[in-house]
Residue frames relative to the residue before (quaternion, step in Angstrom):
aa qw qx qy qz dx dy dz
Q 1.0000 0.0000 0.0000 0.0000 0.00 0.00 0.00
Y 0.7852 0.2427 -0.1310 0.5544 3.58 0.91 -0.91
K 0.2308 0.7640 -0.5547 0.2355 3.52 -0.07 1.36
A 0.5791 -0.5325 0.4691 0.4014 3.52 -1.28 0.37
K 0.1740 -0.8073 0.5612 0.0558 3.55 -0.85 1.00
K 0.3201 -0.7394 0.5643 0.1802 3.54 -0.81 1.07
I 0.2714 -0.7803 0.5466 0.1368 3.57 -0.54 1.20
N 0.7437 -0.1950 0.1433 0.6231 3.56 0.98 -0.94
E 0.7751 -0.3594 0.2293 0.4662 3.59 -1.23 -0.19
N 0.7768 0.3513 -0.1632 0.4966 3.56 1.15 -0.59
L 0.7578 0.3578 -0.1721 0.5177 3.59 1.24 -0.07
I 0.0213 -0.7735 0.6334 -0.0052 3.55 -0.97 0.93
A 0.2413 -0.7556 0.5941 0.1337 3.58 -1.03 0.84
L 0.2016 -0.7877 0.5750 0.0911 3.56 -0.84 1.02
P 0.3809 -0.7308 0.5111 0.2441 3.64 -0.80 0.92
I 0.0818 0.7755 -0.6184 0.0975 3.55 -0.73 1.12
A 0.5313 -0.6505 0.4351 0.3243 3.58 -0.85 0.96
G 0.5895 -0.6303 0.3859 0.3260 3.54 -1.02 0.84
D 0.7221 0.4130 -0.2504 0.4954 3.59 1.13 -0.62
C 0.4595 0.6850 -0.4397 0.3555 3.58 1.30 0.20
K 0.0957 -0.7858 0.6099 0.0370 3.58 -0.86 0.97
L 0.1411 -0.8182 0.5556 0.0452 3.55 -0.29 1.26
A 0.4510 -0.6477 0.5405 0.2915 3.52 -1.12 0.72
E 0.6569 -0.5355 0.3486 0.4002 3.54 -1.18 0.57
Q 0.6445 0.5342 -0.3305 0.4359 3.59 1.01 -0.84
Q 0.6320 0.5262 -0.3278 0.4650 3.58 1.09 -0.73
I 0.6222 0.5374 -0.3340 0.4609 3.57 1.05 -0.76
L 0.6693 0.4985 -0.3009 0.4615 3.57 0.92 -0.91
Q 0.6175 0.5348 -0.3419 0.4645 3.60 1.10 -0.68
L 0.6279 0.5231 -0.3296 0.4728 3.58 1.04 -0.76
I 0.6411 0.5307 -0.3223 0.4511 3.55 0.98 -0.85
K 0.6638 0.5042 -0.3078 0.4587 3.58 0.95 -0.87
L 0.6211 0.5496 -0.3413 0.4424 3.58 1.05 -0.73
C 0.7584 0.3099 -0.1634 0.5496 3.56 1.13 -0.66
S 0.1902 0.8506 -0.4771 0.1129 3.57 1.13 0.61
S 0.5943 0.5743 -0.3784 0.4168 3.60 1.18 -0.30
Y 0.6508 0.4780 -0.3147 0.4989 3.57 1.28 -0.21
Q 0.5276 -0.6680 0.4303 0.3004 3.54 -1.05 0.77
S 0.7997 -0.0190 0.0031 0.6000 3.59 1.10 -0.51
I 0.2730 -0.7498 0.5876 0.1338 3.52 -1.27 0.51
Q 0.2607 -0.7680 0.5688 0.1364 3.56 -0.90 0.93
L 0.0370 0.8043 -0.5874 0.0818 3.55 -0.55 1.21
P 0.5941 -0.5702 0.4068 0.3955 3.62 -1.11 0.53
I 0.5942 -0.5828 0.4168 0.3656 3.56 -1.09 0.74
Q 0.6319 0.5545 -0.3498 0.4135 3.60 0.96 -0.84
S 0.6900 0.4979 -0.2944 0.4351 3.56 0.88 -0.92
L 0.6599 0.4834 -0.3078 0.4860 3.57 1.20 -0.41
Q 0.3997 -0.7639 0.4373 0.2558 3.56 1.34 0.23
M 0.1763 0.8304 -0.5096 0.1406 3.55 0.87 0.98
R 0.4105 -0.7659 0.4249 0.2536 3.57 1.35 0.10
R 0.5008 0.5873 -0.4834 0.4130 3.59 1.06 0.65
Y 0.1214 -0.8323 0.5405 0.0198 3.57 -0.38 1.24
K 0.0046 0.8051 -0.5920 0.0379 3.55 -0.97 0.84
G 0.8684 0.0720 -0.0543 0.4875 3.54 -1.02 0.90
G 0.5589 0.6391 -0.4269 0.3112 3.53 -1.21 -0.62
N 0.7846 -0.3614 0.2478 0.4385 3.51 -1.40 -0.15
A 0.6160 0.5650 -0.3601 0.4144 3.58 1.01 -0.73
A 0.6585 0.4984 -0.3109 0.4705 3.60 0.94 -0.83
Q 0.6428 0.5108 -0.3213 0.4719 3.59 1.00 -0.78
S 0.6587 0.5069 -0.3070 0.4636 3.57 0.94 -0.90
L 0.6330 0.5344 -0.3236 0.4572 3.55 1.04 -0.79
H 0.6524 0.5127 -0.3088 0.4648 3.58 0.92 -0.91
Q 0.6732 0.5021 -0.2985 0.4534 3.60 0.88 -0.93
A 0.6720 0.5036 -0.3052 0.4491 3.59 0.88 -0.91
I 0.6773 0.4783 -0.2945 0.4751 3.59 0.96 -0.82
A 0.6193 0.5368 -0.3392 0.4619 3.58 1.04 -0.74
L 0.6561 0.5037 -0.3080 0.4701 3.60 0.98 -0.83
L 0.6468 0.5149 -0.3172 0.4648 3.58 0.98 -0.84
Y 0.6616 0.5077 -0.3044 0.4603 3.57 0.91 -0.91
K 0.6404 0.5245 -0.3124 0.4660 3.58 1.02 -0.85
K 0.6603 0.5220 -0.2991 0.4495 3.56 0.99 -0.92
R 0.7385 0.4316 -0.2339 0.4622 3.59 0.92 -0.90
T 0.8065 0.2843 -0.1280 0.5024 3.62 1.01 -0.70
N 0.3273 -0.7473 0.4947 0.2997 3.57 1.27 -0.42
L 0.6020 0.5232 -0.3583 0.4852 3.57 1.22 0.57
S 0.4510 -0.6429 0.5378 0.3067 3.54 -1.25 0.40
L 0.6003 -0.5645 0.4216 0.3784 3.54 -1.19 0.49
S 0.3918 -0.6774 0.5651 0.2613 3.56 -1.02 0.79
S 0.6516 -0.5154 0.3768 0.4096 3.55 -1.24 0.33
N 0.6255 0.5450 -0.3394 0.4434 3.59 1.09 -0.70
L 0.6730 0.4755 -0.2946 0.4840 3.57 0.96 -0.86
A 0.6333 0.5414 -0.3311 0.4429 3.58 0.96 -0.85
S 0.6537 0.5268 -0.3170 0.4412 3.59 1.05 -0.74
E 0.6594 0.5074 -0.3081 0.4613 3.59 1.24 -0.35
I 0.5252 0.5693 -0.4334 0.4607 3.58 1.28 0.10
P 0.3776 -0.7864 0.4328 0.2273 3.61 -0.39 1.15
H 0.3076 -0.7183 0.5950 0.1879 3.51 -1.29 0.58
H 0.7674 0.1914 -0.1448 0.5945 3.58 1.27 -0.03
W 0.0359 0.7678 -0.6375 0.0531 3.52 -1.26 0.56
I 0.3725 -0.6976 0.5597 0.2477 3.55 -1.32 0.19
K 0.1859 -0.7803 0.5896 0.0942 3.54 -0.99 0.88
H 0.0400 -0.7564 0.6528 -0.0107 3.51 -0.84 1.12
D 0.8205 -0.0714 0.0351 0.5661 3.57 -0.48 1.16
D 0.7544 -0.3112 0.2447 0.5235 3.64 -0.69 -1.04
L 0.5739 0.5828 -0.3671 0.4431 3.59 1.23 0.45
I 0.2267 -0.7463 0.6139 0.1213 3.55 -0.98 0.96
L 0.1554 -0.7757 0.6075 0.0714 3.57 -0.88 1.02
L 0.2484 -0.7923 0.5472 0.1058 3.54 -0.48 1.28
P 0.5465 -0.6076 0.4490 0.3613 3.61 -1.15 0.51
A 0.6893 -0.5287 0.3228 0.3757 3.57 -1.24 0.49
N 0.7174 0.4558 -0.2591 0.4588 3.61 1.07 -0.66
A 0.4911 0.6763 -0.4251 0.3474 3.61 1.22 0.21
F 0.8770 -0.0261 0.0021 0.4798 3.58 -0.97 0.99
T 0.2930 0.7927 -0.4842 0.2263 3.57 0.86 0.95
S 0.5799 0.6078 -0.3785 0.3887 3.65 1.17 -0.41
Q 0.6040 -0.5883 0.4117 0.3459 3.54 -1.17 0.67
E 0.5810 0.6250 -0.3707 0.3666 3.60 1.11 -0.65
W 0.6064 0.5730 -0.3638 0.4144 3.60 1.13 -0.50
H 0.5433 0.6565 -0.3991 0.3384 3.60 1.15 -0.51
I 0.5773 0.6086 -0.3746 0.3950 3.57 1.13 -0.56
L 0.6628 0.5058 -0.3033 0.4613 3.58 1.17 -0.51
G 0.3027 -0.7959 0.4812 0.2080 3.57 1.26 -0.26
H 0.7983 -0.2839 0.2209 0.4831 3.54 -1.22 -0.60
E 0.4891 0.6633 -0.4372 0.3602 3.59 1.23 -0.28
L 0.5855 0.5792 -0.3636 0.4353 3.59 1.12 -0.68
W 0.6974 0.4753 -0.2867 0.4533 3.59 0.82 -0.99
H 0.6728 0.4943 -0.3068 0.4571 3.58 1.00 -0.78
I 0.5881 0.5422 -0.3668 0.4750 3.59 1.14 -0.55
I 0.6416 0.5205 -0.3224 0.4621 3.58 0.96 -0.85
C 0.6531 0.5098 -0.3142 0.4634 3.59 0.92 -0.89
S 0.6541 0.5226 -0.3119 0.4491 3.56 0.96 -0.86
V 0.6945 0.4749 -0.2829 0.4606 3.58 0.82 -0.98
L 0.7674 0.3644 -0.1881 0.4928 3.59 0.93 -0.87
A 0.4233 -0.7511 0.4301 0.2675 3.57 1.33 0.33
S 0.4827 0.6312 -0.4614 0.3945 3.57 0.78 1.05
K 0.4172 -0.7066 0.5175 0.2426 3.54 -1.23 0.48
R 0.7789 0.2231 -0.1105 0.5756 3.55 1.22 -0.53
L 0.1256 -0.7908 0.5982 0.0323 3.53 -1.19 0.64
A 0.0344 0.7809 -0.6223 0.0433 3.57 -1.06 0.83
R 0.2427 -0.7567 0.5886 0.1489 3.55 -1.29 0.37
N 0.4186 -0.7191 0.5113 0.2150 3.51 -0.93 1.01
S 0.0568 -0.7652 0.6372 0.0727 3.54 -1.34 0.18
I 0.7411 -0.3907 0.2842 0.4663 3.57 -1.29 -0.13
I 0.5037 -0.6538 0.4769 0.3023 3.57 -0.96 0.90
N 0.5003 -0.6573 0.4782 0.2983 3.55 -0.98 0.89
N 0.4019 -0.7198 0.5203 0.2229 3.54 -1.01 0.87
D 0.3828 0.6875 -0.5264 0.3219 3.54 0.35 1.31
N 0.7065 -0.4803 0.3128 0.4152 3.57 -1.26 0.18
H 0.6996 0.4650 -0.2619 0.4751 3.57 1.21 -0.45
R 0.3165 -0.7548 0.5024 0.2788 3.61 1.30 -0.14
T 0.0930 0.8371 -0.5288 0.1045 3.56 0.88 0.99
P 0.4186 -0.7060 0.5037 0.2696 3.61 -0.83 0.91
N 0.2777 -0.7219 0.6071 0.1822 3.54 -1.26 0.44
V 0.1495 0.8165 -0.5239 0.1910 3.54 0.22 1.36
E 0.2199 -0.7683 0.5923 0.1025 3.56 -0.97 0.96
L 0.2897 -0.7484 0.5742 0.1619 3.56 -0.74 1.09
L 0.2051 -0.8267 0.5201 0.0636 3.59 -0.54 1.22
V 0.7786 0.0445 -0.0050 0.6259 3.58 1.08 -0.77
G 0.6836 0.4635 -0.3504 0.4417 3.57 -0.87 0.94
E 0.4777 -0.6911 0.4826 0.2476 3.53 -1.30 0.45
T 0.8002 0.1960 -0.0943 0.5589 3.60 1.09 -0.59
S 0.3229 -0.7563 0.5431 0.1695 3.55 -1.10 0.75
W 0.4618 0.6521 -0.4628 0.3838 3.60 1.23 0.31
V 0.0519 -0.7995 0.5985 -0.0051 3.57 -0.92 0.93
V 0.2599 -0.7000 0.6296 0.2146 3.53 -1.39 0.20
H 0.0789 -0.7949 0.6016 0.0006 3.57 -0.70 1.12
V 0.2151 -0.7786 0.5793 0.1090 3.57 -0.72 1.11
D 0.0634 0.8005 -0.5821 0.1277 3.54 -0.65 1.19
N 0.8425 -0.0689 0.0133 0.5341 3.59 -0.64 1.15
G 0.7155 -0.4687 0.2420 0.4580 3.55 1.02 0.88
I 0.6363 0.5074 -0.3163 0.4875 3.59 1.30 0.15
K 0.3026 -0.7442 0.5682 0.1781 3.57 -1.01 0.83
Y 0.0817 -0.7676 0.6355 0.0150 3.54 -0.74 1.16
T 0.0440 -0.7851 0.6167 0.0358 3.60 -0.81 0.91
F 0.1483 0.7833 -0.5838 0.1535 3.56 -0.94 0.91
D 0.4747 -0.6277 0.5368 0.3041 3.55 -1.34 0.31
I 0.3736 -0.7715 0.4665 0.2181 3.61 -0.43 1.19
T 0.6427 0.5051 -0.3373 0.4669 3.61 1.20 -0.30
K 0.7377 0.3902 -0.2160 0.5069 3.60 1.27 -0.24
C 0.8014 0.1952 -0.0706 0.5609 3.60 1.11 -0.65
M 0.3625 -0.7124 0.5617 0.2137 3.53 -1.24 0.62
F 0.2026 -0.7236 0.6382 0.1674 3.53 -1.32 0.42
S 0.2231 -0.8085 0.5374 0.0882 3.59 -0.79 1.06
P 0.2020 -0.8125 0.5356 0.1106 3.63 -0.10 1.23
G 0.5955 0.6144 -0.3613 0.3706 3.59 1.15 -0.52
N 0.6426 0.5387 -0.3224 0.4392 3.60 1.27 -0.26
I 0.3355 0.7903 -0.4740 0.1956 3.61 1.25 0.13
S 0.6361 0.5377 -0.3572 0.4227 3.63 0.93 -0.73
E 0.6699 0.4809 -0.3050 0.4763 3.59 1.03 -0.73
K 0.6015 0.5431 -0.3650 0.4584 3.60 1.07 -0.61
I 0.6593 0.4929 -0.3051 0.4788 3.57 1.00 -0.83
R 0.6334 0.5296 -0.3355 0.4535 3.59 0.98 -0.80
I 0.6429 0.5065 -0.3148 0.4806 3.58 0.97 -0.85
S 0.6221 0.5631 -0.3363 0.4276 3.58 1.02 -0.77
N 0.6699 0.4931 -0.2876 0.4748 3.59 1.20 -0.50
F 0.5094 0.6318 -0.4322 0.3931 3.61 1.24 -0.16
D 0.2715 -0.7118 0.6162 0.1997 3.56 -1.23 0.51
C 0.0673 0.8294 -0.5440 0.1080 3.57 -0.14 1.32
R 0.2087 0.8418 -0.4831 0.1203 3.58 1.20 0.47
D 0.7802 0.2750 -0.1602 0.5385 3.60 1.01 -0.66
E 0.5723 0.6318 -0.3482 0.3900 3.57 1.25 0.34
V 0.2883 -0.6811 0.6426 0.2001 3.48 -1.38 0.52
V 0.1385 -0.8031 0.5787 0.0295 3.58 -0.77 1.09
V 0.1417 -0.7476 0.6411 0.1002 3.55 -1.12 0.74
D 0.1058 -0.7600 0.6393 0.0501 3.57 -0.83 1.04
L 0.2919 -0.8111 0.4846 0.1488 3.56 -0.36 1.26
Y 0.7734 0.2037 -0.1147 0.5893 3.61 1.18 -0.47
A 0.0666 -0.8888 0.4526 0.0281 3.53 0.65 1.20
G 0.1770 -0.7929 0.5613 0.1582 3.60 0.99 -0.72
I 0.7731 -0.2894 0.2431 0.5094 3.58 -0.96 -0.89
G 0.6836 -0.4999 0.2765 0.4543 3.56 1.30 0.16
Y 0.1462 0.8313 -0.5229 0.1190 3.60 1.21 0.52
F 0.8081 0.2138 -0.0834 0.5425 3.58 0.82 -1.03
V 0.5261 0.6306 -0.4100 0.3968 3.60 1.17 -0.49
L 0.7131 0.4763 -0.2682 0.4389 3.58 0.78 -1.02
P 0.6409 0.4898 -0.3516 0.4752 3.69 0.91 -0.67
Y 0.6173 0.5369 -0.3485 0.4573 3.61 1.02 -0.72
L 0.7162 0.4564 -0.2537 0.4630 3.57 0.93 -0.90
I 0.7674 0.4185 -0.2078 0.4391 3.57 0.76 -1.08
H 0.8007 0.2844 -0.1448 0.5070 3.59 0.79 -0.96
A 0.7250 0.4046 -0.2458 0.5002 3.61 0.93 -0.84
K 0.3359 -0.8017 0.4459 0.2137 3.58 1.35 -0.14
A 0.1225 0.8149 -0.5538 0.1190 3.60 0.96 0.82
K 0.5369 -0.6320 0.4574 0.3210 3.55 -1.06 0.80
L 0.7806 -0.1054 0.1149 0.6052 3.55 1.01 -0.91
V 0.1110 -0.7737 0.6200 0.0680 3.57 -1.09 0.77
H 0.2205 -0.7240 0.6416 0.1251 3.53 -0.98 0.99
A 0.1116 -0.8173 0.5651 0.0176 3.59 -0.53 1.19
C 0.1301 -0.8033 0.5802 0.0341 3.58 -0.55 1.22
E 0.1947 0.7825 -0.5682 0.1643 3.60 -0.75 0.99
W 0.2328 -0.8050 0.5328 0.1179 3.60 -0.93 0.88
N 0.5743 0.5562 -0.3926 0.4546 3.62 1.25 -0.02
P 0.3877 -0.7582 0.4658 0.2406 3.63 -0.43 1.14
H 0.6350 0.5255 -0.3384 0.4540 3.60 1.07 -0.66
A 0.6393 0.5053 -0.3187 0.4841 3.59 1.05 -0.73
V 0.6303 0.5306 -0.3301 0.4606 3.59 1.02 -0.78
E 0.6362 0.5238 -0.3234 0.4651 3.58 0.99 -0.83
A 0.6618 0.5001 -0.2976 0.4727 3.58 0.98 -0.90
L 0.6433 0.5236 -0.3174 0.4596 3.58 0.95 -0.89
E 0.6304 0.5422 -0.3278 0.4485 3.57 0.93 -0.90
K 0.6823 0.4838 -0.2828 0.4694 3.60 0.88 -0.94
S 0.6680 0.5068 -0.3049 0.4517 3.60 0.96 -0.87
L 0.6122 0.5424 -0.3442 0.4610 3.58 1.05 -0.72
I 0.6675 0.5073 -0.2945 0.4587 3.56 0.99 -0.85
I 0.7202 0.4453 -0.2798 0.4525 3.62 0.76 -0.97
N 0.6850 0.4326 -0.2872 0.5110 3.59 1.23 -0.38
K 0.4163 -0.7624 0.4163 0.2685 3.57 1.38 0.15
V 0.5527 0.5827 -0.4161 0.4264 3.58 0.94 0.93
R 0.2920 0.8015 -0.4865 0.1888 3.58 1.25 0.29
D 0.6608 0.5480 -0.3128 0.4065 3.59 1.03 -0.77
R 0.7189 0.4191 -0.2552 0.4923 3.62 1.23 -0.25
C 0.6766 0.4416 -0.2991 0.5076 3.58 1.21 0.41
I 0.1347 -0.7517 0.6418 0.0693 3.54 -1.03 0.92
I 0.2183 -0.7872 0.5674 0.1030 3.58 -0.68 1.13
H 0.1385 -0.7654 0.6262 0.0547 3.56 -0.91 1.05
F 0.1590 -0.8203 0.5465 0.0572 3.57 -0.20 1.29
G 0.6702 0.4695 -0.3761 0.4347 3.54 -0.90 0.99
D 0.7336 -0.3854 0.3184 0.4602 3.55 -1.34 -0.15
N 0.4355 -0.7274 0.4574 0.2683 3.60 -0.63 1.08
R 0.5625 0.6032 -0.3918 0.4076 3.60 1.18 -0.39
Q 0.7298 0.3640 -0.2247 0.5333 3.56 1.24 -0.42
H 0.8092 0.3511 -0.1286 0.4532 3.58 1.01 -0.80
A 0.5038 0.6592 -0.4426 0.3403 3.64 1.15 -0.17
P 0.4893 -0.6608 0.4729 0.3168 3.62 -1.00 0.73
K 0.2920 -0.7616 0.5565 0.1581 3.59 -1.21 0.50
F 0.8720 0.1303 -0.1079 0.4594 3.51 -1.27 0.72
V 0.5529 0.6262 -0.3863 0.3911 3.61 1.05 0.72
A 0.7001 0.5614 -0.2543 0.3605 3.57 1.10 -0.73
D 0.3058 -0.6895 0.6263 0.1972 3.49 -1.23 0.74
R 0.7875 0.0952 -0.0031 0.6089 3.53 1.25 -0.54
V 0.0801 -0.7895 0.6078 0.0295 3.59 -0.96 0.90
N 0.2134 -0.7697 0.5934 0.0994 3.55 -0.91 1.00
L 0.0796 -0.8000 0.5947 0.0024 3.59 -0.81 1.09
G 0.0920 0.8637 -0.4853 0.1001 3.56 0.46 1.23
L 0.3809 0.7186 -0.4946 0.3066 3.58 0.76 1.02
L 0.0942 -0.7813 0.6160 0.0349 3.57 -0.97 0.94
P 0.5058 -0.0894 -0.8544 -0.0782 1.55 -2.27 1.06
T 0.7913 0.1212 -0.0984 0.5912 3.60 1.23 -0.23
S 0.3273 -0.7393 0.5554 0.1946 3.56 -1.10 0.71
R 0.2966 0.8051 -0.4738 0.1984 3.59 1.29 0.17
P 0.6185 0.5506 -0.3743 0.4174 3.67 0.94 -0.66
G 0.7291 0.4303 -0.2450 0.4725 3.59 1.16 -0.45
W 0.4095 0.7442 -0.4642 0.2509 3.61 1.20 -0.03
Q 0.6602 0.5014 -0.3129 0.4635 3.59 0.87 -0.91
V 0.6534 0.5159 -0.3001 0.4657 3.56 0.98 -0.91
A 0.6572 0.5220 -0.3062 0.4492 3.58 0.96 -0.91
C 0.6587 0.5078 -0.3116 0.4596 3.57 0.92 -0.86
A 0.6651 0.4964 -0.2967 0.4725 3.55 1.06 -0.76
A 0.6327 0.5511 -0.3289 0.4334 3.59 1.18 -0.53
L 0.5761 0.6140 -0.3771 0.3859 3.62 1.16 -0.58
R 0.5669 -0.5734 0.4692 0.3601 3.52 -1.20 0.61
S 0.3827 -0.7592 0.4807 0.2147 3.56 -0.77 0.99
D 0.6488 0.5470 -0.3245 0.4178 3.60 1.21 -0.33
R 0.8372 0.0954 -0.0450 0.5366 3.60 1.13 -0.52
G 0.5003 -0.6799 0.4249 0.3270 3.61 1.21 0.06
G 0.0799 -0.7958 0.5975 0.0568 3.54 -1.18 -0.61
W 0.6431 -0.5228 0.4160 0.3741 3.55 -1.26 -0.57
L 0.1284 -0.7324 0.6623 0.0920 3.53 -1.23 0.72
H 0.1414 -0.7778 0.6088 0.0658 3.59 -0.74 1.07
V 0.0900 -0.8604 0.5006 -0.0319 3.52 0.00 1.43
H 0.2016 -0.7801 0.5864 0.0829 3.58 -0.58 1.22
N 0.1584 0.7750 -0.6033 0.1014 3.56 -1.14 0.68
N 0.3688 -0.6561 0.5972 0.2773 3.53 -1.28 0.43
V 0.1173 -0.8151 0.5672 0.0138 3.57 -0.75 1.09
N 0.3305 -0.7558 0.5403 0.1659 3.56 -0.81 1.08
T 0.0520 -0.8100 0.5841 -0.0077 3.57 -0.71 1.13
Y 0.2052 0.8366 -0.4911 0.1294 3.58 1.22 0.48
N 0.7767 0.3322 -0.1725 0.5065 3.61 0.89 -0.89
T 0.5798 0.5819 -0.3649 0.4383 3.56 1.28 0.37
A 0.4426 -0.6868 0.5113 0.2665 3.57 -0.81 1.01
R 0.6250 -0.5665 0.3810 0.3785 3.58 -1.10 0.70
S 0.6685 0.5193 -0.2998 0.4399 3.57 0.97 -0.86
E 0.7212 0.4213 -0.2314 0.4988 3.58 1.22 -0.50
R 0.4092 0.7638 -0.4414 0.2330 3.56 1.29 -0.13
K 0.6846 0.4887 -0.3039 0.4475 3.60 0.84 -0.91
N 0.6224 0.5200 -0.3396 0.4764 3.58 1.06 -0.70
F 0.6255 0.5332 -0.3277 0.4659 3.56 1.07 -0.78
W 0.6281 0.5342 -0.3276 0.4613 3.57 1.01 -0.83
L 0.6672 0.5066 -0.3027 0.4545 3.58 0.92 -0.91
Q 0.6319 0.5198 -0.3258 0.4737 3.56 1.05 -0.77
W 0.6224 0.5295 -0.3287 0.4735 3.55 1.03 -0.80
G 0.6647 0.5140 -0.3039 0.4491 3.60 0.91 -0.89
S 0.6507 0.5124 -0.3126 0.4650 3.57 1.01 -0.81
K 0.6331 0.5262 -0.3232 0.4668 3.56 1.07 -0.75
I 0.6258 0.5303 -0.3265 0.4695 3.56 1.02 -0.84
A 0.6536 0.5255 -0.3111 0.4470 3.57 0.92 -0.95
S 0.6495 0.5224 -0.3196 0.4507 3.59 0.94 -0.85
E 0.6661 0.4986 -0.3065 0.4623 3.58 0.94 -0.86
L 0.6683 0.4932 -0.3020 0.4679 3.57 0.98 -0.84
E 0.6093 0.5478 -0.3498 0.4542 3.59 1.06 -0.70
L 0.6302 0.5281 -0.3247 0.4674 3.57 1.02 -0.77
I 0.6539 0.5086 -0.3107 0.4660 3.59 0.95 -0.90
L 0.6550 0.5288 -0.3096 0.4422 3.57 0.92 -0.95
N 0.7010 0.4640 -0.2750 0.4666 3.58 0.89 -0.88
Q 0.6088 0.5287 -0.3521 0.4753 3.57 1.18 -0.50
L 0.6657 0.5087 -0.2983 0.4573 3.58 1.05 -0.79
H 0.8158 0.2323 -0.0757 0.5243 3.58 0.97 -0.87
H 0.2225 0.8505 -0.4644 0.1070 3.58 1.19 0.44
E 0.6530 0.5486 -0.3276 0.4066 3.60 1.09 -0.58
K 0.8111 0.3005 -0.1290 0.4850 3.58 1.02 -0.75
Y 0.8403 0.2032 -0.0413 0.5008 3.55 0.87 -0.93
S 0.2634 -0.7126 0.6229 0.1867 3.51 -1.35 0.41
W 0.1690 -0.8263 0.5359 0.0389 3.57 -0.67 1.15
K 0.0972 -0.7522 0.6484 0.0656 3.53 -1.27 0.63
A 0.0938 -0.7908 0.6044 0.0245 3.60 -0.83 1.04
T 0.0263 -0.8097 0.5842 -0.0488 3.56 -0.79 1.10
C 0.3604 -0.7098 0.5605 0.2285 3.57 -0.95 0.88
K 0.1791 -0.8302 0.5250 0.0549 3.57 -0.44 1.25
N 0.8102 -0.0073 0.0547 0.5835 3.59 1.14 -0.55
I 0.1854 -0.7330 0.6404 0.1348 3.54 -1.28 0.57
A 0.1290 -0.7835 0.6054 0.0543 3.57 -0.77 1.06
H 0.2427 -0.7528 0.5968 0.1350 3.57 -0.89 0.98
V 0.2567 -0.7997 0.5289 0.1214 3.58 -0.52 1.19
K 0.7566 -0.2615 0.2203 0.5574 3.56 0.77 -1.05
R 0.4986 -0.5735 0.5347 0.3695 3.52 -1.36 0.10
Y 0.3034 -0.7967 0.5009 0.1490 3.55 -0.37 1.27
A 0.7458 -0.1256 0.1356 0.6401 3.55 1.11 -0.86
P 0.6916 -0.4328 0.3183 0.4827 3.64 -1.16 0.13
H 0.8511 0.0525 -0.1046 0.5117 3.56 -0.80 1.16
I 0.6384 0.4607 -0.3422 0.5129 3.59 1.24 0.34
D 0.0883 -0.8147 0.5731 0.0072 3.58 -0.60 1.18
H 0.3322 -0.6942 0.6030 0.2098 3.53 -1.05 0.86
L 0.0088 0.8203 -0.5667 0.0770 3.56 -0.41 1.28
I 0.1738 -0.7406 0.6344 0.1376 3.52 -1.33 0.39
A 0.1874 -0.7607 0.6124 0.1058 3.56 -0.84 1.00
D 0.2351 -0.7557 0.5976 0.1284 3.55 -0.78 1.08
I 0.0621 -0.8286 0.5556 -0.0296 3.56 -0.24 1.32
H 0.1895 -0.7774 0.5929 0.0909 3.56 -0.69 1.14
C 0.1243 -0.8120 0.5700 0.0183 3.56 -0.67 1.14
T 0.0506 -0.8054 0.5904 -0.0119 3.57 -0.63 1.13
V 0.2024 -0.7963 0.5667 0.0614 3.53 -1.15 0.66
S 0.0136 -0.7631 0.6459 0.0194 3.54 -1.18 0.67
T 0.6206 -0.5506 0.3995 0.3899 3.54 -1.25 0.43
S 0.4516 -0.7047 0.4790 0.2644 3.56 -0.82 1.02
S 0.5202 -0.6461 0.4672 0.3062 3.57 -1.08 0.76
N 0.6178 0.5614 -0.3399 0.4331 3.58 1.29 -0.32
T 0.5230 0.6524 -0.4141 0.3598 3.54 1.30 -0.20
E 0.2873 -0.7729 0.5417 0.1632 3.58 -0.81 0.93
């Protein structure tokens, strides 16, 4: 009943009990055991993503708050108030991040700060914050309110990597864990990597720490993300192998240096295609890892993978055209989609995909 299951030629799923908590080193050992596969599918719990849902903690939280409310008001919780007590939250370090719909009614004000300290006590945390709607700006700045604690900086351990960031200034994307693990399986020991959308280092750090990239150029225009990336590079002891290019990558990205370019922008990385092609080494080409949200609304489930492959081939054709336009005087380029990686379901009928495009170059016959 409980056996390793081969999903496809590039993916294997390992059965792990839902209550199993693996240390990062154990996870890396599992990855090495399955090194012939491009990615490994593991339960979110075993990857210690710190997203907690339901269970005894949620029940204990509800009971403690109900008792506090009864003590202060001599009333029982209404169904509306009870619905605002969360059943899930995210834990970063010693900080609990509550969802946006938690404790929003005016009636909670009567409990004052005692409410927040009860939550910290029950959930064994020292700091508490509440999420809200993401700001509609170019940096996708979070809107987080710190309720208990003096600092909003946290350290989040993910796949053996320490990410540090300010939760009121930067977001952390747990849904990208499968791609971080896939990158960790790359052998980049002799490669230069350019990450056009580095953020706080979601992919920069796996390239440096696990894939052992010789050098990573990290492009980022959010000053708060750059500050977080700088700190994370230092605490992971890889600062000497990363060059940060602050500002718009269309002006600041390096050219003709990369063996591999990461384009991790959603909903589409198309604005960076020209920049990515220019970043590749002109003497031997390399890889472009192109992220995109793909709509499969009119595609039958049985045809979805074929649709993904067609999408990847189309991307490769467009990139090949760009490459030949950039280097038409000296070189002839060929771009081929070698693999499609499915990261996550972004929304109903919307898939976050990555096309691995291999770009090769030969001397143009027009060269004199």
